[in-house]
C-alpha positions as CSV (number, residue, x, y, z in Angstrom):
1,X,0.0,0.0,0.0
2,X,3.0,2.3,-0.2
3,X,2.1,3.5,-3.7
4,X,-1.4,4.9,-3.0
5,X,-2.9,7.2,-5.7
6,X,-2.7,10.8,-4.5
7,X,-6.5,11.3,-4.1
8,X,-6.7,8.1,-1.9
9,X,-3.7,9.2,0.1
10,X,-5.2,12.7,0.6
11,X,-8.6,11.3,1.8
12,X,-7.0,8.8,4.1
13,X,-4.7,11.5,5.6
14,X,-7.7,13.8,6.0
15,X,-9.7,11.1,7.8
16,X,-6.7,10.4,10.0
17,X,-6.9,14.0,11.4
18,X,-10.5,13.6,12.5
19,X,-11.2,12.5,16.1
20,X,-13.7,10.0,14.7
21,X,-15.9,9.4,11.7
22,X,-19.4,10.7,12.5
23,X,-22.1,13.2,11.5
24,X,-19.8,16.2,11.6
25,X,-16.9,14.7,9.7
26,X,-18.0,16.2,6.3
27,X,-18.2,19.6,7.9
28,X,-14.7,19.3,9.4
29,X,-13.4,18.3,5.9
30,X,-15.3,21.2,4.3
31,X,-17.4,18.9,2.0
32,X,-21.0,17.8,1.9
33,X,-22.1,14.6,3.7
34,X,-23.2,13.0,0.4
35,X,-19.8,13.8,-1.2
36,X,-18.0,12.3,1.8
37,X,-20.2,9.1,1.7
38,X,-19.6,8.8,-2.0
39,X,-15.8,9.3,-1.6
40,X,-15.6,6.7,1.1
41,X,-17.5,4.1,-0.8
42,X,-15.4,4.8,-3.9
43,X,-12.3,4.5,-1.9
44,X,-13.4,1.1,-0.5
45,X,-14.3,-0.1,-4.0
46,X,-10.9,1.0,-5.4
47,X,-9.0,-0.7,-2.6
48,X,-11.3,-3.8,-2.7
49,X,-12.1,-4.0,1.0
50,X,-14.2,-2.4,3.7
51,X,-12.4,0.3,5.6
52,X,-15.2,1.3,8.0
53,X,-17.6,-0.4,10.3
54,X,-20.8,1.6,9.9
55,X,-23.4,1.9,12.7
56,X,-26.1,4.4,13.8
57,X,-23.5,6.0,16.1
58,X,-21.1,6.7,13.4
59,X,-18.2,4.9,11.7
60,X,-15.1,3.1,13.0
61,X,-12.0,2.1,11.1
62,X,-11.6,-1.6,10.3
63,X,-8.1,-3.1,10.6
64,X,-7.6,-2.4,6.9
65,X,-8.8,1.2,7.5
66,X,-6.2,1.6,10.2
67,X,-3.4,0.3,8.0
68,X,-4.5,2.7,5.2
69,X,-4.5,5.6,7.7
70,X,-1.0,4.8,8.9
71,X,0.3,4.4,5.3
72,X,-1.1,7.8,4.3
73,X,0.5,9.6,7.2
């Protein structure tokens, strides 16, 4: 995962700066909630695995998500 495409690396790095993934994440990243949701689903599709565990309380990184976050830092 060391050769991540730039948009993927940027999104992962931005997500790594958030205290958690929840309702205000899009606001903190200065994008709309639908745009964030679409970007995250696209990222998961491009990588070929789930990066987040989604629940009514928000989202949490999976092990793969944590690895991506570390590699983007």
